C-alpha positions as a LaTeX table, in Angstrom:
\begin{tabular}{lrrr}
\hline
Residue & $x$ (\AA) & $y$ (\AA) & $z$ (\AA) \\
\hline
Unk1 & 28.25 & 16.68 & 79.07 \\
Unk2 & 26.53 & 13.34 & 79.94 \\
Unk3 & 23.66 & 14.55 & 77.46 \\
Unk4 & 26.51 & 14.63 & 74.70 \\
Unk5 & 27.65 & 11.33 & 75.54 \\
Unk6 & 24.02 & 9.77 & 75.39 \\
Unk7 & 23.37 & 11.80 & 72.12 \\
Unk8 & 26.62 & 10.76 & 70.55 \\
Unk9 & 25.74 & 7.00 & 71.79 \\
Unk10 & 22.36 & 7.28 & 70.21 \\
Unk11 & 23.61 & 8.57 & 67.02 \\
Unk12 & 26.24 & 5.84 & 66.93 \\
Unk13 & 23.69 & 3.17 & 67.85 \\
Unk14 & 21.12 & 4.55 & 65.22 \\
Unk15 & 23.80 & 4.83 & 62.55 \\
Unk16 & 25.12 & 1.13 & 63.14 \\
Unk17 & 21.55 & 0.00 & 63.17 \\
Unk18 & 21.02 & 1.87 & 59.87 \\
Unk19 & 24.36 & 0.31 & 58.24 \\
Unk20 & 23.15 & $-3.12$ & 59.55 \\
Unk21 & 19.79 & $-2.57$ & 57.92 \\
Unk22 & 21.37 & $-1.24$ & 54.71 \\
Unk23 & 23.97 & $-4.22$ & 54.68 \\
Unk24 & 21.13 & $-6.80$ & 54.97 \\
Unk25 & 19.06 & $-4.89$ & 52.07 \\
Unk26 & 22.10 & $-4.54$ & 49.82 \\
Unk27 & 22.99 & $-8.14$ & 50.44 \\
Unk28 & 19.42 & $-9.18$ & 49.21 \\
Unk29 & 19.72 & $-6.98$ & 46.22 \\
Unk30 & 23.01 & $-8.14$ & 45.27 \\
Unk31 & 21.90 & $-11.84$ & 45.51 \\
Unk32 & 18.93 & $-10.95$ & 43.32 \\
Unk33 & 21.08 & $-9.17$ & 40.83 \\
Unk34 & 23.25 & $-12.17$ & 40.76 \\
Unk35 & 20.24 & $-14.72$ & 40.26 \\
Unk36 & 18.94 & $-12.17$ & 37.55 \\
Unk37 & 22.41 & $-12.22$ & 35.78 \\
Unk38 & 22.39 & $-16.13$ & 35.83 \\
Unk39 & 18.78 & $-16.40$ & 34.51 \\
Unk40 & 19.48 & $-13.92$ & 31.79 \\
Unk41 & 22.89 & $-16.40$ & 30.96 \\
Unk42 & 20.62 & $-19.23$ & 30.91 \\
Unk43 & 17.94 & $-17.86$ & 28.82 \\
Unk44 & 20.70 & $-16.84$ & 26.32 \\
Unk45 & 22.14 & $-20.59$ & 26.44 \\
Unk46 & 18.46 & $-21.77$ & 25.91 \\
Unk47 & 17.98 & $-19.27$ & 22.66 \\
Unk48 & 21.23 & $-20.52$ & 21.28 \\
Unk49 & 20.70 & $-24.04$ & 21.83 \\
Unk50 & 17.00 & $-23.71$ & 20.15 \\
Unk51 & 18.54 & $-21.52$ & 17.28 \\
Unk52 & 21.03 & $-24.39$ & 16.79 \\
Unk53 & 18.28 & $-27.17$ & 16.80 \\
Unk54 & 16.23 & $-25.20$ & 14.38 \\
Unk55 & 19.22 & $-24.99$ & 12.04 \\
Unk56 & 20.27 & $-28.69$ & 12.40 \\
Unk57 & 16.58 & $-29.51$ & 11.84 \\
Unk58 & 16.39 & $-27.71$ & 8.44 \\
Unk59 & 19.94 & $-29.23$ & 7.53 \\
Unk60 & 18.71 & $-32.65$ & 8.28 \\
Unk61 & 15.48 & $-32.06$ & 6.13 \\
Unk62 & 17.62 & $-30.87$ & 3.29 \\
Unk63 & 20.07 & $-33.45$ & 3.51 \\
Unk64 & 17.19 & $-36.26$ & 3.76 \\
Unk65 & 15.44 & $-34.96$ & 0.88 \\
Unk66 & 19.02 & $-35.02$ & $-1.24$ \\
Unk67 & 19.09 & $-38.66$ & 0.05 \\
Unk68 & 15.71 & $-39.50$ & $-1.31$ \\
Unk69 & 16.69 & $-37.96$ & $-4.72$ \\
Unk70 & 20.12 & $-39.94$ & $-4.86$ \\
Unk71 & 18.31 & $-43.20$ & $-4.06$ \\
Unk72 & 15.91 & $-42.63$ & $-6.62$ \\
Unk73 & 18.46 & $-41.97$ & $-9.18$ \\
Unk74 & 20.36 & $-45.06$ & $-8.07$ \\
Unk75 & 17.20 & $-47.02$ & $-8.53$ \\
Unk76 & 16.78 & $-45.63$ & $-12.04$ \\
Unk77 & 20.45 & $-46.45$ & $-13.12$ \\
Unk78 & 20.18 & $-49.87$ & $-11.56$ \\
Unk79 & 17.10 & $-50.50$ & $-13.77$ \\
Unk80 & 18.96 & $-49.12$ & $-16.75$ \\
Unk81 & 21.77 & $-51.33$ & $-16.08$ \\
Unk82 & 19.83 & $-54.27$ & $-16.15$ \\
Unk83 & 18.00 & $-53.39$ & $-19.18$ \\
Unk84 & 21.45 & $-52.56$ & $-20.74$ \\
Unk85 & 22.90 & $-55.82$ & $-19.35$ \\
Unk86 & 19.81 & $-57.69$ & $-21.41$ \\
Unk87 & 20.25 & $-56.01$ & $-24.34$ \\
Unk88 & 23.99 & $-56.75$ & $-24.42$ \\
Unk89 & 23.03 & $-60.25$ & $-23.88$ \\
Unk90 & 20.65 & $-60.13$ & $-27.06$ \\
Unk91 & 23.33 & $-58.55$ & $-29.00$ \\
Unk92 & 25.93 & $-61.19$ & $-28.08$ \\
Unk93 & 23.41 & $-63.70$ & $-29.25$ \\
Unk94 & 22.71 & $-61.88$ & $-32.54$ \\
Unk95 & 26.46 & $-61.42$ & $-33.02$ \\
Unk96 & 26.95 & $-65.42$ & $-32.52$ \\
Unk97 & 23.99 & $-66.13$ & $-35.18$ \\
Unk98 & 25.55 & $-63.66$ & $-37.73$ \\
Unk99 & 28.85 & $-64.95$ & $-37.27$ \\
Unk100 & 27.37 & $-68.71$ & $-37.74$ \\
Unk101 & 25.50 & $-67.22$ & $-40.77$ \\
Unk102 & 28.66 & $-65.45$ & $-42.07$ \\
Unk103 & 30.65 & $-68.83$ & $-41.64$ \\
Unk104 & 27.85 & $-70.72$ & $-43.21$ \\
Unk105 & 27.73 & $-68.50$ & $-46.36$ \\
Unk106 & 31.58 & $-68.48$ & $-46.47$ \\
Unk107 & 31.52 & $-72.24$ & $-46.71$ \\
Unk108 & 29.03 & $-72.24$ & $-49.21$ \\
Unk109 & 31.11 & $-69.69$ & $-51.30$ \\
Unk110 & 34.18 & $-71.87$ & $-50.52$ \\
Unk111 & 32.29 & $-75.22$ & $-51.51$ \\
Unk112 & 30.85 & $-73.38$ & $-54.80$ \\
Unk113 & 34.24 & $-72.19$ & $-55.92$ \\
Unk114 & 35.91 & $-75.55$ & $-56.09$ \\
\hline
\end{tabular}
């Protein structure tokens, strides 16, 4: 009977030792799996951020190009406005000269009719 008790104790001790070793191994494996999940999550965040940066960079370039075009158009319109302002001034002077000439001719007609 003592033999059976020794055998049972050995089996239980061996089983306990095996369970302890298994628990330690499982704990390490679980930590490794958890870290693996964290790393995959971090990589997904990096991929998303990289994609977003590339998208924003392209959008900034597109907007920058559009701003350059609008600045050129604005510059051309300002030059055209200056040219037209000068032309308006010339037309006003010409209009005044024609009005004086008209008044002079009208005065000659009026003095010639008397």
